[in-house]
N, C-alpha and C positions, 0 to 999 in steps of 0.2 A: 504494500500499500504506500502510495506517494503522499508525503506531507510537506507542505511549504510553511515554514515558520518565519514570521516577520517580527521585527523588533525596531525600536527607535522612534516610534511615534510619540506624540505628546503635545504639550502646550508651548508655544513660542510667541514672542512679541513680533510685531511687524518689523521687518528689517533683520530679524534674527535668522538663525540656521538650525536645521535638524538633519540628521542622517538616518535614513532607513536602510535596514539590511534584511535580506531574505536568504534562507538556506533550505535546500531540498534534501529530504531524506527518503529512504525507501528505494524501491526498484524503479528507477527512471534511467533510461539509457539515451545517450546522444542528445543532450539538450541543444536545440538549434537556436532558439530565440528566447531572450529573457526581457522582461519589461515591468513597468509599473503603470498602473491605471489608478484612477481615482473616481469617487462618486460623492458628490455633494448632495445634501438633502434636497429632494424634489427634482434632481437632475439625473440624466443618464450617466452611466459609467463611461469615462473618456480616457484615451491614451494620454499618458504623461510623457513617457520616454520608453524607448525599446532599443535593444542592442543585440547584434548577431555577429559573432566573430569579429569584433572590433568596429563594425559599422553601426552607428547609432543615429537615431532620429528623435526629435522632440516636438511636443506640442508648441505652437507659436507662443502660447502664453507663458511658457517656462524657459524658453531659449535664453541663454546667457545667464540664467540664475540657477538652474538645476544641472547636475552632471550624473550620468549613469555609468556604472562600471560593473563588469561581470567576469566571472571565471567559469567557463563552461565545464572544465574538469572538476572543479570543486562544487559546482552547481550553486554558486552564490551570486547574488546581484545586489548592488547597493545603489542608493539614490541620495546624493548630497544635494541638499536644498538650501540655497542661500537667498538673501534678500527676500525673505518670505513676505507674502501679502495676505491680508484677511481673506481674499478670494481663493487662496490656496487651501483653505479649510475644507476638509473632506476625509472620507475613509480611503486610505490608499491600499491597493491590492497588488501583490506580487504575482507575476505570471511567468511560468517556465513551460516552453513548448518542446515536445519531443515527438518527431515523426507525425506531425499534424495532430497530436493529442495535447490539449491544453490543461495545465495544472494550475490551480489558483490557491493563493494563501487565504487566510480567514479575514484579512483586513486589519489595518492599524489606523487609529484615529490621529489625524493631525489637525490641531486647532491653532489658528493664528489670531492673536488679538491686536486690535488697533491701538 
């Protein structure tokens, strides 16, 4: 059974920083893509950042502020979030994909106060 465990969420002030981490355990082979998504209250889940063997892409709203990094072999993916804004408040979900199968974390709350 595959499990993704996220950590690092919490409360930050506007302009501050947080780092999210995600590690997969269990029988998962050949992670192709890793990423972070978020869902704010009343909104749909949206892509924040995604990385696949060094190639990364970001939502326009976080470009220049967030940085994703991942280790395919260790099945870990991090999201460094700087210059946080109140609109970054959401539940953040880790995704790791292997052979077109998506595995999701349980989500971690990030709250940014103004």
